[in-house]
DSSP file (Angstrom, degrees, kcal/mol; ACC not computed):
  #  RESIDUE AA STRUCTURE BP1 BP2  ACC     N-H-->O    O-->H-N    N-H-->O    O-->H-N    TCO  KAPPA ALPHA  PHI   PSI    X-CA   Y-CA   Z-CA
    1    1 A M              0   0    0      0, 0.0     2,-0.2     0, 0.0     0, 0.0   0.000 360.0 360.0 360.0 126.3  117.2   68.9   98.1
    2    2 A K        -     0   0    0      3,-0.0     2,-0.3     4,-0.0     3,-0.0  -0.495 360.0-175.2 -83.3 149.3  118.5   72.5   98.9
    3    3 A S    >>  -     0   0    0     -2,-0.2     3,-1.5     1,-0.0     4,-0.7  -0.869  44.3 -97.2-133.2 170.2  118.3   75.3   96.3
    4    4 A V  H >> S+     0   0    0     -2,-0.3     4,-1.5     1,-0.3     3,-1.2   0.858 121.9  63.2 -54.8 -36.9  119.6   78.8   96.2
    5    5 A Y  H 34 S+     0   0    0      1,-0.3    -1,-0.3     2,-0.2   136,-0.2   0.791 101.8  51.0 -61.6 -27.3  116.1   79.9   97.3
    6    6 A D  H <4 S+     0   0    0     -3,-1.5   135,-0.9     1,-0.2    -1,-0.3   0.640 111.1  48.2 -80.9 -16.2  116.6   78.0  100.5
    7    7 A S  H << S+     0   0    0     -3,-1.2   129,-0.7    -4,-0.7   128,-0.5   0.659 108.6  46.6-101.5 -22.0  120.0   79.7  101.2
    8    8 A I     <  -     0   0    0     -4,-1.5     2,-0.4   126,-0.2   126,-0.2  -0.867  58.8-147.4-127.0 160.5  119.3   83.4  100.6
    9    9 A K  E     -A  133   0A   0    124,-1.9   124,-3.0    -2,-0.3     2,-0.5  -0.994  14.0-149.5-127.3 128.0  116.7   86.1  101.5
   10   10 A V  E     +A  132   0A   0     -2,-0.4     2,-0.4   122,-0.2   122,-0.2  -0.843  20.4 178.0-104.8 136.0  116.0   88.9   99.1
   11   11 A V  E     -A  131   0A   0    120,-3.0   120,-3.7    -2,-0.5     2,-0.5  -0.993  34.0-115.7-133.9 136.1  115.0   92.3  100.7
   12   12 A E  E     +A  130   0A   0    134,-0.8   118,-0.2    -2,-0.4     3,-0.2  -0.678  32.9 177.3 -71.2 122.7  114.2   95.5   99.0
   13   13 A A  E    S+     0   0A   0    116,-2.0    18,-3.7    -2,-0.5     2,-0.4   0.812  72.8  17.6 -93.5 -44.7  116.9   98.0  100.1
   14   14 A V  E    S-AB 129  30A   0    115,-2.4   115,-1.8    16,-0.3    -1,-0.3  -0.935  82.9-129.4-131.9 107.2  115.9  101.1   98.0
   15   15 A R  E     -     0   0A   0     14,-2.5   112,-0.1    -2,-0.4   115,-0.0  -0.228  46.5 -85.0 -50.1 141.5  112.5  101.2   96.6
   16   16 A P  E     +     0   0A   0      0, 0.0     2,-0.3     0, 0.0   112,-0.2  -0.286  68.0 169.1 -56.4 130.1  112.6  102.0   92.8
   17   17 A M  E     -A  127   0A   0    110,-2.8   110,-2.3    -3,-0.1     2,-0.4  -0.914  37.4-130.0-141.6 160.1  112.7  105.7   92.6
   18   18 A V  E     -A  126   0A   0     -2,-0.3     2,-0.5   108,-0.2   108,-0.2  -0.963  23.6-160.1-119.6 135.1  113.3  108.7   90.3
   19   19 A R  E     -A  125   0A   0    106,-3.0   106,-2.0    -2,-0.4     2,-0.5  -0.977   4.0-162.4-120.4 121.9  115.7  111.4   91.4
   20   20 A T  E     -A  124   0A   0     -2,-0.5   104,-0.2   104,-0.2     2,-0.1  -0.912  63.5  -9.7 -99.1 124.5  115.7  114.8   90.0
   21   21 A G  S    S-     0   0    0    102,-1.3     2,-0.3    -2,-0.5   104,-0.1  -0.424 101.7 -42.6  89.8-160.9  118.9  116.8   90.7
   22   22 A T  S    S+     0   0    0     -2,-0.1     2,-0.3    94,-0.1    94,-0.2  -0.813  83.3  63.4-111.9 147.3  121.7  115.9   93.1
   23   23 A G  B    S-E  115   0B   0     92,-2.6    92,-2.5    -2,-0.3     3,-0.1  -0.832  81.2 -41.0 141.0-170.8  121.7  114.4   96.5
   24   24 A T        -     0   0    0     -2,-0.3    90,-0.2    90,-0.2     3,-0.1  -0.634  66.0-101.6 -87.0 144.3  120.7  111.4   98.6
   25   25 A P        -     0   0    0      0, 0.0    -1,-0.1     0, 0.0     5,-0.1  -0.283  53.6 -81.0 -62.1 156.4  117.3  109.7   97.9
   26   26 A I    >>  -     0   0    0      1,-0.1     3,-1.7     3,-0.1     4,-0.6  -0.262  38.9-117.1 -56.3 143.3  114.5  110.6  100.2
   27   27 A A  G >4 S+     0   0    0      1,-0.3     3,-0.5     2,-0.2    -1,-0.1   0.781 110.9  66.0 -58.6 -28.0  114.6  108.7  103.5
   28   28 A A  G 34 S+     0   0    0      1,-0.2    -1,-0.3     3,-0.0   -13,-0.1   0.832  98.5  53.9 -68.0 -24.9  111.2  107.1  102.7
   29   29 A A  G <4 S+     0   0    0     -3,-1.7   -14,-2.5   -15,-0.1     2,-0.6   0.720  92.4  85.2 -81.9 -21.5  112.7  105.2   99.7
   30   30 A I  B <<  -B   14   0A   0     -4,-0.6     2,-0.4    -3,-0.5   -16,-0.3  -0.760  67.3-154.6 -90.0 122.3  115.4  103.6  101.7
   31   31 A T        -     0   0    0    -18,-3.7    80,-0.4    -2,-0.6     2,-0.4  -0.731  14.1-128.2 -91.4 131.3  114.6  100.4  103.6
   32   32 A V        -     0   0    0     -2,-0.4     2,-0.6    78,-0.1    78,-0.2  -0.662  23.6-141.6 -74.8 134.5  116.3   99.3  106.7
   33   33 A V  E     -F  109   0B   0     76,-3.3    76,-2.5    -2,-0.4     2,-0.6  -0.881   2.2-149.6-105.1 120.5  117.6   95.6  106.4
   34   34 A D  E     -F  108   0B   0     -2,-0.6    74,-0.2    74,-0.2    73,-0.1  -0.801  13.3-174.4 -89.0 118.4  117.3   93.4  109.4
   35   35 A T    >   +     0   0    0     72,-2.1     3,-1.7    -2,-0.6    -1,-0.1   0.392  28.7 143.7-104.1   6.9  120.3   91.0  109.1
   36   36 A F  T 3   +     0   0    0      1,-0.2     3,-0.1    71,-0.1    -2,-0.1  -0.183  69.1  18.6 -48.9 125.8  119.3   88.8  112.1
   37   37 A G  T 3  S+     0   0    0      1,-0.3   100,-3.0    99,-0.1   101,-0.5   0.531 106.7  98.7  95.6   9.8  120.1   85.1  111.4
   38   38 A F    <   -     0   0    0     -3,-1.7    -1,-0.3    98,-0.3    98,-0.2  -0.896  55.8-157.2-131.9 156.8  122.5   85.7  108.6
   39   39 A N  S    S+     0   0    0     95,-1.7    62,-1.7    96,-0.4    61,-0.8   0.630  76.5  24.1-107.0 -16.4  126.3   85.8  108.2
   40   40 A S  E     -DC  99 134A   0     94,-1.8    94,-3.3    59,-0.2     2,-0.3  -0.996  55.8-162.6-151.0 153.2  126.6   87.9  104.9
   41   41 A A  E     -DC  98 133A   0     57,-3.0    57,-3.0    -2,-0.3     2,-0.4  -0.998   3.1-162.7-138.7 145.5  124.9   90.5  102.8
   42   42 A L  E     -DC  97 132A   0     90,-2.4    90,-2.2    -2,-0.3     2,-0.6  -0.981   9.6-154.5-123.1 118.8  125.2   91.7   99.3
   43   43 A F  E     -DC  96 131A   0     53,-2.8    53,-2.2    -2,-0.4     2,-0.6  -0.813   5.0-165.1 -87.6 114.0  123.7   95.0   98.1
   44   44 A D  E     -DC  95 130A   0     86,-3.2    86,-2.6    -2,-0.6     2,-0.5  -0.907   6.8-171.6-107.8 114.0  122.9   95.3   94.4
   45   45 A V  E     -DC  94 129A   0     49,-2.9    49,-2.1    -2,-0.6     2,-0.4  -0.924   3.2-167.6-111.8 126.1  122.3   98.9   93.3
   46   46 A A  E     -DC  93 128A   0     82,-2.5    82,-1.9    -2,-0.5     2,-0.4  -0.903   4.7-166.7-116.5 143.0  121.0   99.4   89.8
   47   47 A V  E     -DC  92 127A   0     45,-3.1    45,-2.2    -2,-0.4    80,-0.2  -0.988  11.7-145.3-132.8 122.9  120.8  102.8   87.9
   48   48 A G        -     0   0    0     78,-2.0    78,-0.3    -2,-0.4    42,-0.1  -0.393  41.9 -78.6 -77.8 162.1  118.9  103.4   84.7
   49   49 A S        -     0   0    0     76,-0.1    38,-0.1    -2,-0.1    -1,-0.1  -0.478  55.1-119.5 -65.5 134.3  120.1  105.7   82.0
   50   50 A P        -     0   0    0      0, 0.0    75,-0.2     0, 0.0     2,-0.2  -0.214  18.9-122.4 -70.5 159.4  119.3  109.3   83.0
   51   51 A T        +     0   0    0     73,-2.2    73,-0.2    71,-0.1     2,-0.2  -0.576  67.7  61.5 -90.0 163.0  117.0  111.6   81.0
   52   52 A G  S    S-     0   0    0     -2,-0.2     2,-0.5    71,-0.2     3,-0.3  -0.491  88.2 -58.2 109.1-179.2  118.3  115.0   79.6
   53   53 A T  S    S-     0   0    0      1,-0.2    70,-0.1    -2,-0.2    -2,-0.1  -0.890 107.1 -14.5-106.2 125.8  121.0  116.0   77.2
   54   54 A A  S    S+     0   0    0     -2,-0.5     2,-0.4     1,-0.2    -1,-0.2   0.884  86.8 170.6  53.8  43.7  124.8  115.2   77.7
   55   55 A V        -     0   0    0     -3,-0.3    32,-1.6    -5,-0.1     2,-0.4  -0.723  19.2-165.6 -90.6 139.0  124.2  114.2   81.5
   56   56 A T  E     -HG  86 118B   0     62,-2.9    62,-2.5    -2,-0.4     2,-0.3  -0.945  10.1-168.6-111.5 138.3  126.9  112.6   83.3
   57   57 A Y  E     -HG  85 117B   0     28,-2.8    28,-2.1    -2,-0.4     2,-0.4  -0.954  14.4-167.7-132.7 150.8  126.0  110.9   86.6
   58   58 A V  E     -HG  84 116B   0     58,-1.8    58,-2.0    -2,-0.3     2,-0.5  -0.994   5.7-165.9-130.6 124.7  128.0  109.5   89.6
   59   59 A V  E     -HG  83 115B   0     24,-3.0    24,-2.7    -2,-0.4     2,-0.6  -0.972   5.4-162.5-114.7 114.5  126.3  107.3   92.3
   60   60 A T  E     -HG  82 114B   0     54,-2.2    54,-2.9    -2,-0.5     2,-0.4  -0.883   8.9-155.3 -99.4 122.1  128.3  106.9   95.3
   61   61 A I  E     +HG  81 113B   0     20,-3.3    20,-1.8    -2,-0.6     2,-0.4  -0.795  14.8 177.1-106.4 132.5  127.1  103.9   97.4
   62   62 A Q  E     -HG  80 112B   0     50,-1.2    50,-3.1    -2,-0.4     2,-0.4  -0.997  18.3-147.5-133.8 133.0  127.8  103.7  101.2
   63   63 A I  E     - G   0 111B   0     16,-2.2    13,-2.5    -2,-0.4     2,-0.3  -0.835  19.6-165.6 -98.0 137.1  126.5  100.9  103.4
   64   64 A Q  E     -HG  75 110B   0     46,-2.6    46,-1.8    -2,-0.4     2,-0.3  -0.832   4.0-151.6-120.1 161.1  125.7  102.0  107.1
   65   65 A E  E     +HG  74 109B   0      9,-2.6     9,-2.3    -2,-0.3     2,-0.3  -0.919  12.5 176.0-131.9 151.9  125.0  100.0  110.3
   66   66 A S  E     - G   0 108B   0     42,-1.9    42,-2.3    -2,-0.3     7,-0.1  -0.984  33.7-134.2-152.3 150.3  123.1  100.5  113.5
   67   67 A A  S    S+     0   0    0      5,-0.3     2,-0.3    -2,-0.3    40,-0.1   0.782  96.0  38.8 -77.6 -22.4  122.3   98.4  116.5
   68   68 A T  S >  S-     0   0    0      4,-0.2     3,-0.8     1,-0.1    40,-0.1  -0.864  84.8-119.3-121.9 163.9  118.7   99.4  116.4
   69   69 A S  T 3  S+     0   0    0     -2,-0.3    -1,-0.1     1,-0.2   -36,-0.0   0.914 115.3  30.2 -64.9 -42.6  116.3   99.8  113.4
   70   70 A G  T 3  S+     0   0    0     -3,-0.0    -1,-0.2     2,-0.0     3,-0.1   0.145 104.3 107.5 -99.5  18.1  115.5  103.5  114.2
   71   71 A G  S <  S-     0   0    0     -3,-0.8     2,-0.5     1,-0.2    -5,-0.0   0.158  82.1 -64.6 -81.0-163.9  118.9  104.3  115.7
   72   72 A T        -     0   0    0      0, 0.0    -5,-0.3     0, 0.0     2,-0.3  -0.742  49.8-147.7 -87.6 127.3  121.9  106.2  114.6
   73   73 A Y        -     0   0    0     -2,-0.5     2,-0.3    -7,-0.1    -7,-0.2  -0.771  11.3-166.9-102.3 143.8  123.7  104.7  111.5
   74   74 A T  E     -H   65   0B   0     -9,-2.3    -9,-2.6    -2,-0.3     2,-0.1  -0.890  30.7 -98.2-123.1 156.4  127.4  105.0  110.9
   75   75 A N  E     -H   64   0B   0     -2,-0.3     2,-0.6   -11,-0.2   -11,-0.2  -0.462  30.8-130.0 -72.1 143.2  129.3  104.2  107.7
   76   76 A I  E >   -     0   0B   0    -13,-2.5     3,-2.1     3,-0.3   -13,-0.3  -0.873  30.3-117.9 -93.1 118.5  130.9  100.8  107.4
   77   77 A T  E 3  S+     0   0B   0     -2,-0.6     3,-0.0     1,-0.2   -15,-0.0  -0.307  96.0  11.5 -62.0 137.4  134.5  101.3  106.4
   78   78 A G  E 3  S+     0   0B   0      1,-0.1     2,-1.3    20,-0.0    -1,-0.2   0.304  92.8 115.6  87.4 -13.8  135.2   99.7  103.0
   79   79 A A  E <   +     0   0B   0     -3,-2.1   -16,-2.2   -16,-0.2     2,-0.3  -0.552  51.6 113.5 -92.4  68.3  131.5   99.1  102.3
   80   80 A T  E     +H   62   0B   0     -2,-1.3     2,-0.3   -18,-0.2   -18,-0.2  -0.856  37.0 176.7-135.8 163.3  131.4  101.3   99.3
   81   81 A G  E     -H   61   0B   0    -20,-1.8   -20,-3.3    -2,-0.3     2,-0.4  -0.980  13.5-146.5-159.5 165.3  130.9  101.3   95.6
   82   82 A T  E     -H   60   0B   0     -2,-0.3     2,-0.4   -22,-0.2   -22,-0.2  -0.998   4.5-167.3-138.8 135.7  130.6  103.7   92.7
   83   83 A I  E     -H   59   0B   0    -24,-2.7   -24,-3.0    -2,-0.4     2,-0.4  -0.991  11.3-175.5-122.9 129.5  128.6  103.8   89.4
   84   84 A T  E     +H   58   0B   0     -2,-0.4     2,-0.3   -26,-0.2   -26,-0.2  -0.986  18.6 134.7-126.3 137.5  129.5  106.3   86.8
   85   85 A G  E     -H   57   0B   0    -28,-2.1   -28,-2.8    -2,-0.4     2,-0.2  -0.930  34.4-131.8-160.8 177.8  127.6  106.8   83.5
   86   86 A T  E >   -H   56   0B   0     -2,-0.3     3,-2.3   -30,-0.3   -30,-0.2  -0.807  47.2 -83.3-137.0-177.7  126.0  109.1   81.0
   87   87 A T  T 3  S+     0   0    0    -32,-1.6   -31,-0.1     1,-0.3   -35,-0.1   0.658 128.8  51.5 -68.7 -11.0  122.8  109.4   79.1
   88   88 A T  T 3  S+     0   0    0    -33,-0.2    -1,-0.3     2,-0.1     2,-0.1   0.470  87.9 103.9 -99.7   1.2  124.2  107.0   76.5
   89   89 A S  S <  S-     0   0    0     -3,-2.3     3,-0.1     1,-0.1   -40,-0.1  -0.433  73.5-122.9 -73.6 149.1  125.2  104.4   79.0
   90   90 A A        -     0   0    0      1,-0.2    -4,-0.1    -2,-0.1    -1,-0.1  -0.346  55.2 -63.0 -75.0 175.0  123.0  101.4   79.4
   91   91 A S        -     0   0    0    -42,-0.1     2,-0.2    -2,-0.1   -43,-0.2  -0.419  64.9-158.7 -61.7 138.5  121.6  100.7   82.8
   92   92 A L  E     -D   47   0A   0    -45,-2.2   -45,-3.1    -3,-0.1     2,-0.3  -0.785  12.3-169.0-119.5 161.8  124.4  100.1   85.2
   93   93 A R  E     -D   46   0A   0     -2,-0.2     2,-0.3   -47,-0.2   -47,-0.2  -0.946   7.3-162.3-149.3 165.5  124.8   98.3   88.5
   94   94 A A  E     -D   45   0A   0    -49,-2.1   -49,-2.9    -2,-0.3     2,-0.4  -0.983  11.4-146.2-147.9 151.2  127.3   97.9   91.4
   95   95 A Q  E     -D   44   0A   0     -2,-0.3     2,-0.5   -51,-0.2   -51,-0.2  -0.971   8.1-168.2-124.6 133.4  127.5   95.3   94.2
   96   96 A V  E     -D   43   0A   0    -53,-2.2   -53,-2.8    -2,-0.4     2,-0.3  -0.988  10.7-152.0-123.6 131.2  128.7   95.9   97.7
   97   97 A R  E     -D   42   0A   0     -2,-0.5     2,-0.4   -55,-0.2   -55,-0.2  -0.684   7.8-168.6 -94.7 147.2  129.5   93.0  100.1
   98   98 A V  E     -D   41   0A   0    -57,-3.0   -57,-3.0    -2,-0.3     3,-0.2  -0.923  11.0-174.1-137.1 120.5  129.3   93.1  103.9
   99   99 A E  E     +D   40   0A   0     -2,-0.4   -59,-0.2   -59,-0.2   -60,-0.0  -0.534  53.5  49.9 -98.9 169.6  130.7   90.2  105.9
  100  100 A G    >>> +     0   0    0    -61,-0.8     3,-1.7     1,-0.2     5,-1.7   0.743  61.4 171.2  75.1  26.6  130.6   89.3  109.6
  101  101 A L  B 345S+i  105   0C   0    -62,-1.7    -1,-0.2     1,-0.3     5,-0.1  -0.397  70.1  22.4 -60.0 138.4  127.0   89.7  110.3
  102  102 A G  T 345S+     0   0    0      3,-0.6    -1,-0.3     1,-0.2   -63,-0.1   0.349 131.1  44.5  85.8 -10.7  126.1   88.5  113.7
  103  103 A T  T <45S+     0   0    0     -3,-1.7    -2,-0.2   -64,-0.1    -1,-0.2   0.586 126.6   6.0-125.3 -67.6  129.8   89.0  114.9
  104  104 A S  T  <5S+     0   0    0     -4,-1.4     2,-0.3     2,-0.1    -3,-0.2   0.441 117.1  70.2-106.0  -1.5  131.6   92.1  114.0
  105  105 A R  B   <S-i  101   0C   0     -5,-1.7    -3,-0.6    -7,-0.0     2,-0.1  -0.870  82.8-111.4-117.0 153.7  128.8   94.0  112.3
  106  106 A L        -     0   0    0     -2,-0.3   -39,-0.2     2,-0.1    -3,-0.1  -0.403  32.9-111.1 -79.4 161.1  125.7   95.6  113.9
  107  107 A R  S    S+     0   0    0     -2,-0.1   -72,-2.1   -40,-0.1     2,-0.4   0.824  93.3  60.7 -63.6 -41.5  122.3   94.1  113.1
  108  108 A Y  E     -FG  34  66B   0    -42,-2.3   -42,-1.9   -74,-0.2     2,-0.3  -0.786  61.9-178.1-102.9 131.9  120.6   96.7  110.9
  109  109 A L  E     -FG  33  65B   0    -76,-2.5   -76,-3.3    -2,-0.4     2,-0.3  -0.892   5.3-180.0-125.3 153.4  122.0   97.8  107.6
  110  110 A R  E     - G   0  64B   0    -46,-1.8   -46,-2.6    -2,-0.3     2,-0.5  -0.991  22.4-132.9-149.7 147.2  121.0  100.4  105.0
  111  111 A V  E     - G   0  63B   0    -80,-0.4   -48,-0.2    -2,-0.3   -80,-0.1  -0.846  16.6-166.9 -99.8 133.5  122.4  101.5  101.7
  112  112 A V  E     - G   0  62B   0    -50,-3.1   -50,-1.2    -2,-0.5     2,-0.5  -0.900   4.9-165.3-124.4 105.1  122.7  105.2  101.1
  113  113 A P  E     - G   0  61B   0      0, 0.0     2,-0.6     0, 0.0   -52,-0.2  -0.745   6.1-154.8 -89.3 128.7  123.3  106.2   97.5
  114  114 A L  E     - G   0  60B   0    -54,-2.9   -54,-2.2    -2,-0.5     2,-0.4  -0.917  13.6-155.6-103.6 118.6  124.5  109.7   96.8
  115  115 A I  E     -EG  23  59B   0    -92,-2.5   -92,-2.6    -2,-0.6     2,-0.4  -0.788  11.1-173.0-101.4 136.2  123.5  110.8   93.3
  116  116 A T  E     - G   0  58B   0    -58,-2.0   -58,-1.8    -2,-0.4     2,-0.4  -0.953   3.4-170.3-126.8 112.6  125.4  113.5   91.4
  117  117 A L  E     - G   0  57B   0     -2,-0.4   -60,-0.2   -60,-0.2     3,-0.1  -0.847  17.3-133.6-101.9 136.6  124.0  114.8   88.0
  118  118 A T  E    S+ G   0  56B   0    -62,-2.5   -62,-2.9    -2,-0.4     2,-0.1  -0.975  95.8  27.3-135.8 120.8  126.1  117.1   85.8
  119  119 A P  S    S-     0   0    0      0, 0.0     2,-1.7     0, 0.0    -1,-0.3   0.637  86.1-147.6 -76.9 157.1  124.7  119.4   84.7
  120  120 A N        +     0   0    0      1,-0.2   -98,-0.1    -2,-0.1    -2,-0.1  -0.582  51.6 135.0 -80.3  72.3  122.1  119.7   87.5
  121  121 A D  S    S-     0   0    0     -2,-1.7    -1,-0.2  -100,-0.1    -3,-0.0   0.130  87.1 -74.2-114.8  23.4  119.5  120.9   85.1
  122  122 A G  S    S+     0   0    0      1,-0.2    -2,-0.1    -3,-0.1   -71,-0.1   0.392  80.5 154.5  98.9  -1.5  116.4  118.9   86.1
  123  123 A S        -     0   0    0     -4,-0.3  -102,-1.3  -103,-0.1     2,-0.4  -0.177  35.5-133.3 -58.0 160.8  117.5  115.7   84.5
  124  124 A V  E     -A   20   0A   0    -73,-0.2   -73,-2.2  -104,-0.2     2,-0.4  -0.948  18.3-170.3-124.8 134.1  116.2  112.5   86.1
  125  125 A V  E     -A   19   0A   0   -106,-2.0  -106,-3.0    -2,-0.4     2,-0.4  -0.975  15.5-139.8-125.2 140.3  117.9  109.3   87.1
  126  126 A H  E     +A   18   0A   0     -2,-0.4   -78,-2.0   -78,-0.3     2,-0.3  -0.848  25.9 175.4 -98.0 134.3  116.2  105.9   88.2
  127  127 A L  E     +AC  17  47A   0   -110,-2.3  -110,-2.8    -2,-0.4     2,-0.3  -0.996  10.2 164.6-143.6 145.4  117.7  104.0   90.9
  128  128 A Q  E     - C   0  46A   0    -82,-1.9   -82,-2.5    -2,-0.3     2,-0.3  -0.969  13.3-159.4-149.0 158.4  116.8  100.8   93.0
  129  129 A A  E     -AC  14  45A   0   -115,-1.8  -115,-2.4    -2,-0.3  -116,-2.0  -0.996   2.7-165.2-147.2 140.9  118.6   98.5   95.4
  130  130 A T  E     -AC  12  44A   0    -86,-2.6   -86,-3.2    -2,-0.3     2,-0.5  -0.960  10.3-146.9-124.2 144.5  118.3   95.1   96.6
  131  131 A A  E     -AC  11  43A   0   -120,-3.7  -120,-3.0    -2,-0.4     2,-0.5  -0.914   7.1-164.3-107.5 135.2  119.9   93.2   99.6
  132  132 A L  E     -AC  10  42A   0    -90,-2.2   -90,-2.4    -2,-0.5     2,-0.5  -0.968  10.2-158.3-112.3 123.2  120.6   89.5   99.3
  133  133 A L  E     -AC   9  41A   0   -124,-3.0  -124,-1.9    -2,-0.5     2,-0.3  -0.896  19.5-179.6-107.6 139.5  121.3   88.0  102.8
  134  134 A G  E     + C   0  40A   0    -94,-3.3   -94,-1.8    -2,-0.5   -95,-1.7  -0.797  44.5  42.5-134.0 169.8  123.2   84.8  102.8
  135  135 A N  S    S-     0   0    0   -128,-0.5   -96,-0.4    -2,-0.3    -1,-0.2   0.951  72.8-158.8  62.1  52.4  124.7   82.1  104.9
  136  136 A A        -     0   0    0   -129,-0.7   -98,-0.3   -98,-0.2    -1,-0.1  -0.305  22.5-133.2 -69.4 149.3  121.7   81.8  107.2
  137  137 A F  S    S+     0   0    0   -100,-3.0     2,-0.4     1,-0.2    -1,-0.1   0.797  97.0  25.8 -66.6 -27.7  122.1   80.2  110.6
  138  138 A K  S    S-     0   0    0   -101,-0.5    -1,-0.2  -131,-0.0    -2,-0.0  -0.994  91.7-116.9-137.9 126.9  119.0   78.2  109.9
  139  139 A N  S    S+     0   0    0     -2,-0.4     2,-0.1    -3,-0.1  -132,-0.1  -0.778  76.0  49.0-112.2 164.7  117.6   77.0  106.6
  140  140 A P  S    S-     0   0    0      0, 0.0     2,-0.3     0, 0.0  -133,-0.2   0.597  73.4-146.8 -77.1 159.2  115.4   77.1  104.7
  141  141 A V        -     0   0    0   -135,-0.9     2,-0.5  -136,-0.2  -133,-0.1  -0.647   7.5-130.1 -87.5 146.3  114.9   80.8  104.5
  142  142 A S        +     0   0    0     -2,-0.3     3,-0.1     1,-0.1     4,-0.1  -0.900  24.9 174.4-105.6 127.5  111.4   82.4  104.0
  143  143 A N        +     0   0    0     -2,-0.5     4,-0.4     1,-0.1     3,-0.4   0.327  56.2  96.8-103.0  -0.1  111.2   85.1  101.2
  144  144 A D  S    S+     0   0    0      1,-0.2     3,-0.4     2,-0.1    -1,-0.1   0.805  80.1  45.1 -63.3 -37.6  107.4   85.6  101.4
  145  145 A S  S    S+     0   0    0      1,-0.2    -1,-0.2    -3,-0.1    -2,-0.1   0.709 114.5  44.1 -88.5 -24.1  107.2   88.6  103.7
  146  146 A D              0   0    0     -3,-0.4  -134,-0.8     1,-0.2    -1,-0.2   0.274 360.0 360.0-109.8  10.7  109.8   90.9  102.1
  147  147 A V              0   0    0     -4,-0.4    -1,-0.2    -3,-0.4    -2,-0.1   0.476 360.0 360.0-107.0 360.0  109.3   90.6   98.4
């Protein structure tokens, strides 16, 4: 009997991190996702409520692709998302889908979240992202090494 566990692979795309100020998370927090053997990906990006007083934040999400793991990454047109909130918002999330893996997409993907905090006064925002790879060419899929 097949289950959802046999059909998807879960990969950490951005390790849970804290970001002070405005900008892209440090490269060490962003994980390259190898999509070999899968037809689709879903990136789930979660943002916790920021600290500070009257802080507004915008997280712009862009998915990028490359032919090699350490190669040059380019933006995938249309693979974007936005999360907007304030210090009074509950934790928020956005999901971005990527189809055509193994055919019209390059093998390696990464999510690049750009964080903008207003005011930029040392407030802190928590962010993490997960990639779910689906429609595997061969099932069952092992989730053991990437969790």
